[in-house]
N, CA and C of each residue as an Amber inpcrd file, in Angstrom:
protein
   195
  55.6330000  -1.9050000 -56.5460000  54.4320000  -2.1880000 -55.7910000
  53.3620000  -1.1360000 -56.0550000  53.7870000   0.1150000 -56.1420000
  52.8100000   1.1830000 -56.3550000  52.1260000   1.0100000 -57.7050000
  52.8980000   0.6890000 -58.7350000  52.3190000   0.4850000 -60.0680000
  51.3080000  -0.6520000 -60.0510000  51.6270000  -1.7350000 -59.3430000
  50.6930000  -2.8540000 -59.2550000  49.4290000  -2.4670000 -58.4990000
  49.5840000  -1.7130000 -57.4280000  48.4190000  -1.2820000 -56.6490000
  47.5160000  -0.3870000 -57.4860000  48.0990000   0.4180000 -58.3680000
  47.3020000   1.2910000 -59.2270000  46.6460000   0.5070000 -60.3550000
  47.3010000  -0.5720000 -60.8040000  46.7450000  -1.3870000 -61.8810000
  45.5490000  -2.2070000 -61.4240000  45.5810000  -2.6870000 -60.1960000
  44.5780000  -3.6420000 -59.7200000  43.1510000  -3.1020000 -59.7690000
  42.6800000  -2.0280000 -59.4600000  43.2050000  -0.9300000 -58.6380000
  42.8460000  -1.1210000 -57.1660000  43.8210000  -0.9110000 -56.3310000
  43.6250000  -0.9120000 -54.8830000  44.0540000   0.4660000 -54.3970000
  43.1030000   1.3860000 -54.3680000  43.4050000   2.7790000 -54.0630000
  43.9340000   2.9580000 -52.6440000  43.3920000   2.2100000 -51.6980000
  43.8540000   2.3450000 -50.3150000  45.3210000   1.9280000 -50.1960000
  45.6780000   0.8410000 -50.8630000  47.0650000   0.3810000 -50.8330000
  47.9760000   1.3830000 -51.5360000  47.5340000   1.9150000 -52.6640000
  48.3390000   2.9070000 -53.3860000  48.5830000   4.1350000 -52.5080000
  47.5650000   4.5950000 -51.8050000  47.7190000   5.7490000 -50.9010000
  48.7570000   5.4530000 -49.8290000  48.6690000   4.2790000 -49.2220000
  49.6110000   3.9140000 -48.1640000  51.0420000   3.8340000 -48.7040000
  51.1970000   3.2480000 -49.8790000  52.5380000   3.1080000 -50.4460000
  53.1310000   4.4710000 -50.8010000  52.3130000   5.3580000 -51.3780000
  52.7990000   6.7080000 -51.6670000  53.1490000   7.4400000 -50.3690000
  52.3430000   7.2150000 -49.3300000  52.6300000   7.8560000 -48.0440000
  53.9740000   7.3740000 -47.4920000  54.1920000   6.0720000 -47.5090000
  55.4570000   5.5330000 -46.9960000  56.6420000   6.0040000 -47.8310000
  56.4560000   6.0500000 -49.1410000  57.5160000   6.5410000 -50.0070000
  57.8460000   7.9970000 -49.6760000  56.8160000   8.8020000 -49.4720000
  57.0220000  10.2040000 -49.1240000  57.7070000  10.3700000 -47.7750000
  57.3310000   9.5400000 -46.8250000  57.9470000   9.6170000 -45.5010000
  59.4260000   9.2450000 -45.5530000  59.7760000   8.2650000 -46.3860000
  61.1840000   7.8950000 -46.5430000  61.9540000   9.0640000 -47.1560000
  61.3770000   9.6560000 -48.1990000  62.0380000  10.8150000 -48.8120000
  62.2300000  11.9310000 -47.7860000  61.1930000  12.1810000 -47.0180000
  61.2680000  13.2550000 -46.0250000  62.3140000  12.9540000 -44.9580000
  62.4190000  11.6850000 -44.5480000  63.3610000  11.3290000 -43.4800000
  64.8160000  11.5000000 -43.9180000  65.0740000  11.3790000 -45.2340000
  66.4480000  11.5890000 -45.7140000  66.6280000  13.0060000 -46.2660000
  65.6720000  13.8610000 -45.9260000  65.6950000  15.2830000 -46.2770000
  65.6290000  15.5370000 -47.7870000  65.0030000  14.6200000 -48.5100000
  64.7220000  14.8010000 -49.9330000  63.2820000  15.3280000 -50.0340000
  63.1220000  16.6020000 -49.7380000  61.7830000  17.1770000 -49.6340000
  61.0740000  17.2420000 -50.9830000  61.8050000  17.4200000 -52.0500000
  61.2010000  17.4540000 -53.3870000  60.5890000  16.0910000 -53.7140000
  61.3090000  15.0250000 -53.4270000  60.7840000  13.6760000 -53.6390000
  59.5850000  13.3920000 -52.7610000  59.6500000  13.8740000 -51.5210000
  58.5240000  13.7220000 -50.6170000  57.2870000  14.4290000 -51.1340000
  57.4760000  15.6600000 -51.6140000  56.3410000  16.4100000 -52.1660000
  55.7130000  15.6830000 -53.3480000  56.5360000  15.1270000 -54.2180000
  56.0170000  14.4010000 -55.3730000  55.1750000  13.2070000 -54.9300000
  55.6670000  12.4620000 -53.9490000  54.9290000  11.3010000 -53.4520000
  53.6210000  11.7120000 -52.8020000  53.6590000  12.7790000 -52.0120000
  52.4380000  13.2160000 -51.3400000  51.4250000  13.8120000 -52.3160000
  51.9050000  14.4250000 -53.4060000  50.9990000  14.9120000 -54.4500000
  50.2850000  13.7360000 -55.1100000  51.0320000  12.6700000 -55.3860000
  50.4330000  11.4790000 -55.9890000  49.4460000  10.8310000 -55.0270000
  49.8050000  10.8080000 -53.7400000  48.9020000  10.2660000 -52.7270000
  47.6090000  11.0570000 -52.7100000  47.7240000  12.3760000 -52.7610000
  46.5340000  13.2280000 -52.7720000  45.6670000  12.9560000 -53.9910000
  46.2960000  12.8030000 -55.1520000  45.5470000  12.5480000 -56.3800000
  44.7660000  11.2400000 -56.3020000  45.4130000  10.1880000 -55.7970000
  44.7400000   8.8970000 -55.6590000  43.6040000   9.0090000 -54.6440000
  43.8540000   9.6980000 -53.5430000  42.8350000   9.8640000 -52.5090000
  41.6310000  10.6490000 -53.0340000  41.8930000  11.6680000 -53.8580000
  40.7940000  12.4330000 -54.4530000  39.9660000  11.5570000 -55.3760000
  40.6300000  10.7050000 -56.1650000  39.9250000   9.8330000 -57.1020000
  38.9720000   8.8740000 -56.4040000  39.3980000   8.3560000 -55.2600000
  38.5350000   7.3980000 -54.5460000  37.7790000   8.0590000 -53.3930000
  37.8220000   9.3730000 -53.3210000  37.1070000  10.1750000 -52.3210000
  37.4310000   9.7440000 -50.8890000  38.7170000   9.5240000 -50.6340000
  39.2060000   9.1730000 -49.3030000  39.7140000  10.4570000 -48.6480000
  38.8530000  11.1150000 -47.9180000  39.1800000  12.4280000 -47.3390000
  40.2710000  12.3430000 -46.2810000  40.3350000  11.2490000 -45.5410000
  41.3540000  11.1130000 -44.4920000  42.7500000  11.0580000 -45.1110000
  42.9120000  10.2260000 -46.1470000  44.2120000  10.1360000 -46.8180000
  44.5540000  11.4440000 -47.5190000  43.5390000  12.0990000 -48.0510000
  43.7670000  13.3850000 -48.7120000  44.3070000  14.4090000 -47.7140000
  43.7330000  14.4550000 -46.5200000  44.1960000  15.4010000 -45.5070000
  45.5930000  15.0320000 -44.9990000  45.9040000  13.7300000 -44.8950000
  47.2520000  13.3120000 -44.5080000  48.2670000  13.7800000 -45.5410000
  47.8870000  13.6750000 -46.8050000  48.7860000  14.1040000 -47.8750000
  49.0500000  15.5990000 -47.7660000  47.9920000  16.3960000 -47.5650000
  48.1740000  17.8450000 -47.4350000  49.0390000  18.1910000 -46.2170000
  48.8280000  17.4890000 -45.1040000  49.6240000  17.7340000 -43.8990000
  51.1020000  17.4740000 -44.1780000  51.3800000  16.3340000 -44.8160000
  52.7690000  15.9870000 -45.0960000  53.3970000  16.9060000 -46.1330000
  52.5920000  17.4050000 -47.0760000  53.1180000  18.3770000 -48.0240000
  53.5470000  19.6440000 -47.2790000  52.7510000  20.0400000 -46.3060000
  53.0910000  21.2200000 -45.5110000  54.3750000  21.0290000 -44.7230000
  54.5680000  19.8490000 -44.1860000  55.7990000  19.5600000 -43.4390000
  57.0080000  19.6280000 -44.3730000  56.8550000  19.1070000 -45.5850000
  57.9700000  19.1590000 -46.5540000  58.3050000  20.5810000 -46.9500000
  57.2690000  21.4140000 -47.0470000  57.5280000  22.8030000 -47.4420000
  58.1510000  23.5810000 -46.3060000
């Protein structure tokens, strides 16, 4: 789904999917996987200048660390 959202491109959907993926990783204590997902979320958010999603990504990265 994430690949399709990036191809279309639907940046808002890609951000949400990366966020959910990161939250799943975090919930099973796979913090490295969570960090990777939140980094990708941040990158997509920066590209489309979505400051709210960018800040959510940074917050979740901090929780993983």
